[in-house]
C-alpha positions as CSV (number, residue, x, y, z in Angstrom):
1,M,23.0,8.6,-51.4
2,A,23.7,4.9,-52.1
3,L,25.3,4.0,-55.3
4,G,23.5,1.8,-57.8
5,T,25.3,-1.4,-58.8
6,R,26.4,0.0,-62.2
7,D,27.9,3.1,-60.6
8,A,29.6,1.0,-57.9
9,L,31.1,-1.2,-60.5
10,V,32.4,1.8,-62.6
11,Q,33.9,3.6,-59.5
12,T,35.5,0.5,-58.2
13,A,36.8,-0.6,-61.5
14,E,38.2,2.9,-62.1
15,A,40.1,2.7,-58.8
16,L,41.4,-0.8,-59.8
17,M,42.6,0.5,-63.2
18,R,44.3,3.5,-61.5
19,T,46.1,1.4,-58.9
20,K,46.6,-2.0,-60.6
21,G,46.2,-1.3,-64.3
22,Y,43.6,-2.5,-66.8
23,A,45.3,-5.8,-67.5
24,A,45.9,-6.6,-63.9
25,F,42.4,-6.6,-62.5
26,S,39.7,-9.1,-63.2
27,Y,36.0,-9.4,-62.8
28,A,36.7,-11.7,-59.9
29,D,38.6,-8.8,-58.2
30,L,35.7,-6.5,-59.0
31,A,33.1,-8.9,-57.7
32,E,35.0,-9.4,-54.4
33,T,35.5,-5.7,-53.9
34,V,31.9,-4.7,-54.7
35,G,30.4,-7.8,-53.0
36,I,28.5,-9.2,-55.9
37,R,28.8,-12.3,-58.1
38,K,30.6,-12.2,-61.5
39,P,27.3,-12.8,-63.5
40,S,25.9,-9.6,-62.0
41,I,28.9,-7.7,-63.5
42,H,28.4,-9.3,-66.9
43,H,24.7,-8.2,-66.7
44,H,25.9,-4.6,-66.7
45,F,29.1,-5.0,-68.7
46,P,29.2,-8.1,-70.9
47,T,33.0,-7.6,-71.5
48,K,35.8,-6.0,-69.7
49,E,36.2,-3.7,-72.7
50,D,32.6,-2.6,-72.3
51,L,33.4,-1.7,-68.7
52,G,36.7,0.0,-69.6
53,T,34.9,2.0,-72.3
54,A,32.2,3.2,-69.9
55,I,34.8,4.2,-67.3
56,V,36.9,6.2,-69.8
57,E,33.9,7.9,-71.4
58,E,32.6,9.0,-68.0
59,Y,36.1,10.2,-67.1
60,I,36.3,12.2,-70.3
61,E,33.0,13.9,-69.5
62,R,34.1,14.7,-65.9
63,V,37.3,16.3,-67.3
64,R,35.3,18.3,-69.8
65,D,33.1,19.5,-67.0
66,D,36.2,20.4,-65.0
67,F,37.6,22.4,-67.9
68,A,34.3,24.3,-68.2
69,Q,34.3,25.0,-64.5
70,I,37.9,26.3,-64.6
71,E,37.0,28.6,-67.5
72,Q,34.0,30.0,-65.6
73,Q,35.9,30.5,-62.4
74,H,39.3,31.8,-63.7
75,E,39.8,34.6,-66.2
76,G,43.5,34.5,-66.9
77,A,45.5,31.7,-68.6
78,V,47.9,31.4,-65.8
79,A,45.1,31.1,-63.2
80,R,43.4,28.5,-65.4
81,L,46.6,26.4,-65.7
82,E,47.2,26.7,-62.0
83,A,43.7,25.5,-61.3
84,L,44.2,22.6,-63.6
85,F,47.5,21.7,-61.8
86,R,45.7,21.7,-58.5
87,L,42.8,19.6,-59.9
88,F,45.3,17.1,-61.4
89,R,47.2,16.8,-58.2
90,A,44.0,16.3,-56.2
91,S,42.9,13.5,-58.6
92,S,46.1,11.6,-57.9
93,D,45.6,11.6,-54.1
94,G,45.3,8.3,-52.5
95,G,48.1,6.7,-54.5
96,M,46.2,6.5,-57.8
97,L,47.6,7.2,-61.2
98,P,45.8,9.5,-63.7
99,L,43.4,7.1,-65.4
100,C,44.4,7.8,-69.0
101,G,48.1,7.9,-68.1
102,A,47.7,4.4,-66.5
103,L,46.0,3.2,-69.7
104,A,48.7,4.8,-71.9
105,A,51.3,2.8,-70.0
106,E,49.4,-0.4,-71.2
107,M,48.5,0.9,-74.7
108,S,49.8,-2.1,-76.6
109,A,47.8,-4.5,-74.4
110,L,44.5,-2.5,-74.6
111,P,41.7,-3.4,-76.9
112,L,41.5,-1.1,-79.9
113,G,38.5,0.8,-78.6
114,L,40.2,1.7,-75.4
115,Q,43.4,2.7,-77.3
116,Q,41.2,5.1,-79.3
117,L,39.5,6.5,-76.3
118,T,42.9,7.0,-74.5
119,H,44.2,8.8,-77.6
120,R,41.0,10.9,-77.8
121,F,41.4,11.9,-74.1
122,F,45.0,13.0,-74.5
123,D,44.1,14.9,-77.6
124,M,41.3,16.7,-75.8
125,Q,43.5,17.7,-73.0
126,L,46.3,18.9,-75.3
127,K,43.8,21.0,-77.4
128,W,42.4,22.6,-74.3
129,L,45.8,23.4,-72.9
130,E,47.0,24.7,-76.2
131,A,43.9,27.0,-76.4
132,V,44.6,28.3,-72.9
133,M,48.3,28.9,-73.8
134,E,47.4,30.7,-77.0
135,R,45.0,33.0,-75.2
136,G,47.6,33.7,-72.5
137,M,50.1,34.6,-75.2
138,E,47.6,36.8,-77.1
139,R,46.7,38.7,-73.8
140,G,50.4,39.2,-73.0
141,E,50.3,37.1,-69.9
142,F,53.5,35.3,-70.9
143,P,55.9,35.1,-73.9
144,R,55.2,33.0,-77.0
145,G,58.5,31.1,-76.6
146,S,58.3,27.7,-78.1
147,G,54.6,28.2,-78.8
148,P,51.3,27.1,-77.3
149,K,51.4,23.5,-78.7
150,Q,54.9,22.8,-77.3
151,K,54.1,24.4,-73.9
152,A,50.8,22.4,-73.7
153,F,52.8,19.2,-74.4
154,V,55.4,20.0,-71.8
155,L,52.9,20.9,-69.1
156,L,50.8,17.7,-69.6
157,S,54.0,15.6,-69.8
158,L,55.1,17.1,-66.5
159,L,51.7,16.5,-64.8
160,E,51.5,12.9,-66.0
161,G,55.2,12.1,-65.5
162,S,55.3,13.5,-61.9
163,S,52.3,11.4,-61.1
164,F,54.1,8.2,-62.2
165,I,57.3,9.1,-60.3
166,N,55.3,9.9,-57.2
167,W,53.3,6.7,-57.5
168,A,56.5,4.6,-58.0
169,T,58.6,6.2,-55.2
170,K,55.8,7.1,-52.8
171,A,58.0,10.0,-51.7
172,G,55.5,12.7,-52.3
173,D,55.3,15.0,-55.3
174,P,57.8,17.9,-54.8
175,T,56.2,20.0,-57.6
176,D,53.7,22.7,-56.9
177,D,51.8,25.1,-59.1
178,R,54.8,27.4,-59.5
179,I,55.9,24.9,-62.1
180,V,53.2,26.4,-64.4
181,Q,55.1,29.8,-64.2
182,L,58.3,28.1,-65.3
183,I,56.7,26.5,-68.3
184,V,54.8,29.4,-69.5
185,Q,57.6,31.9,-69.0
186,E,60.2,29.9,-70.9
187,S,61.4,31.5,-74.1
């Protein structure tokens, strides 16, 4: 199925944001890549912030859907965390950074609306991870240790950080889903 112009712009701009960064790509880059003129981009997205907002909002919805699918397909907390790990790794294939991680790296240069969306996205992920951790602890899948909030933060930090290291070194990410076991089993 052929993409419409708006969808092509969103997908292409997301890839540019995940490889070059928000500040480093322009509507000229986007026009060249998609094969349209800049006024056509402005027709769909009057400002770059409008485009960035659409990208992040759609990304947040995709991740919410991914969380729901993980919850449907995996009963236990460890299985859910391992599924998230695999999903996160797959989304970074092709030399791209996680979208909101890339935006967080540019936080001070982002328009306020994108700063708020980036914060909302990380908050959503941390809350979901914390709930999964809490349920795993309640069910005895792993010890309470430092608690669900800290474990959620450590796991998300590891996922985001390993993506940045892999992106910078191009050496291949040496972590695998066994890292989930290390984080949830810590005391």
